[in-house]
C-alpha positions as CSV (number, residue, x, y, z in Angstrom):
1,M,0.0,0.0,0.0
2,Y,1.3,3.5,-0.9
3,E,0.4,6.5,0.5
4,L,1.2,9.8,-2.1
5,R,1.8,13.2,-2.1
6,M,2.5,15.9,-4.1
7,A,2.6,19.6,-4.6
8,I,3.6,21.9,-7.4
9,D,7.7,23.2,-6.9
10,G,8.0,26.2,-9.6
11,D,7.8,24.4,-12.9
12,V,7.3,20.9,-11.3
13,L,5.4,18.4,-9.6
14,R,6.9,16.5,-6.9
15,A,5.4,13.5,-6.1
16,E,6.3,12.1,-2.4
17,V,5.3,8.2,-2.2
18,E,5.7,6.4,0.5
19,G,4.9,2.6,1.9
20,Q,5.3,-1.1,1.7
21,R,5.7,-3.0,-1.8
22,S,3.2,-5.9,-2.1
23,S,5.6,-9.6,-2.1
24,N,2.9,-10.3,-4.8
25,P,5.0,-8.9,-8.0
26,A,1.1,-9.1,-9.8
27,E,0.3,-6.5,-6.8
28,M,3.5,-4.7,-6.9
29,A,3.4,-3.5,-10.7
30,A,-0.9,-2.8,-10.1
31,A,0.4,-0.7,-7.0
32,S,2.8,1.1,-8.8
33,Q,0.5,1.7,-11.5
34,S,-1.8,3.5,-9.5
35,F,0.4,6.1,-8.4
36,W,1.8,6.9,-11.5
37,Y,-1.8,7.2,-13.5
38,D,-2.1,10.1,-10.2
39,I,0.8,11.7,-11.4
40,V,0.4,11.4,-15.1
41,W,-3.0,13.0,-14.2
42,E,-2.1,15.3,-11.9
43,C,0.5,16.7,-14.7
44,R,-1.5,16.9,-17.9
45,R,-4.2,18.8,-15.5
46,L,-1.5,20.9,-14.3
47,G,0.6,21.5,-17.8
48,L,3.2,20.5,-16.2
49,S,6.6,18.8,-18.1
50,R,8.5,17.5,-15.3
51,V,8.2,15.7,-12.4
52,L,10.2,14.8,-9.8
53,V,9.1,12.0,-7.5
54,V,10.7,11.0,-3.9
55,A,10.4,7.4,-3.1
56,R,10.6,5.6,0.4
57,L,9.6,2.3,-0.9
58,S,10.7,-0.9,1.1
59,G,10.1,-4.4,-0.2
60,W,12.1,-5.8,-3.3
61,V,11.0,-5.0,-6.7
62,S,10.8,-8.1,-9.4
63,T,12.1,-7.1,-12.7
64,A,8.1,-8.2,-14.2
65,A,7.2,-5.0,-12.2
66,V,9.6,-3.5,-13.6
67,L,8.9,-4.5,-17.1
68,S,5.0,-4.2,-16.5
69,T,5.1,-0.9,-15.0
70,H,7.7,0.6,-18.0
71,E,4.9,-1.0,-20.4
72,Y,2.5,1.3,-18.7
73,L,4.3,4.2,-18.4
74,Q,5.2,3.9,-22.6
75,R,1.2,4.0,-23.0
76,I,0.4,6.7,-20.6
77,V,2.5,9.2,-20.1
78,P,1.7,12.0,-23.0
79,A,3.7,14.0,-24.9
80,S,3.8,17.2,-23.4
81,I,5.6,15.6,-20.0
82,E,9.5,15.8,-21.3
83,R,11.5,14.9,-18.1
84,I,10.9,12.6,-15.2
85,A,13.4,12.6,-11.7
86,Y,13.6,9.5,-9.6
87,V,15.0,9.9,-6.2
88,D,14.7,6.3,-4.8
89,L,15.8,6.6,-0.8
90,N,15.7,2.6,-1.1
91,P,20.0,1.5,-2.1
92,E,18.5,-2.6,-2.6
93,T,16.0,-1.1,-5.1
94,V,18.1,1.2,-7.1
95,P,19.7,-1.4,-9.5
96,Y,16.2,-2.5,-10.7
97,N,15.0,1.3,-11.5
98,R,18.6,2.2,-13.3
99,F,16.9,-1.0,-14.9
100,A,13.8,0.9,-16.3
101,Q,16.1,4.2,-17.2
102,E,17.8,2.1,-19.6
103,L,14.7,0.5,-20.4
104,S,12.9,4.1,-21.5
105,R,15.9,5.6,-23.5
106,S,14.2,4.4,-26.5
107,G,11.2,5.9,-25.0
108,A,9.4,9.7,-25.7
109,F,10.7,11.5,-22.3
110,E,13.4,11.1,-20.8
111,V,13.9,9.5,-17.1
112,G,17.0,9.8,-15.1
113,I,17.3,8.2,-11.2
114,F,18.8,9.8,-8.6
115,D,20.3,9.3,-4.5
116,T,18.9,13.0,-3.5
117,K,16.7,15.1,-3.7
118,A,19.0,18.7,-4.8
119,A,20.8,16.4,-7.9
120,A,17.4,15.6,-9.3
121,R,16.3,19.0,-9.2
122,S,19.0,20.0,-11.0
123,W,18.7,17.5,-13.9
124,L,15.2,19.1,-14.3
125,E,16.5,22.6,-14.1
126,R,19.3,21.8,-17.0
127,G,16.6,20.1,-19.2
């Protein structure tokens, strides 16, 4: 289960997500897709093209969930979203998110994976 908080930070949508990942890969993917849907919807509503996501999620990540969520994002993210900066505060899951970053290189939007909000924000501002 996740808790999602969103706020406008200048011209960036900042989304903070916290919670415990399910140990079931299908449930994990469904929950992830749910919060990404909310983030994308809010960007559309506000007309924002850049997103900063700070994740405080405990538990493991499955490769299947990463692939499923990547495919989902490729379908739902509009052309108006240019960059997504993702701060993963769980060191155990950073490699999975770096894998997702590599998958996104062929997509319509850029994804950056970061250890700190400052680094993520700097990357967003350079774009």
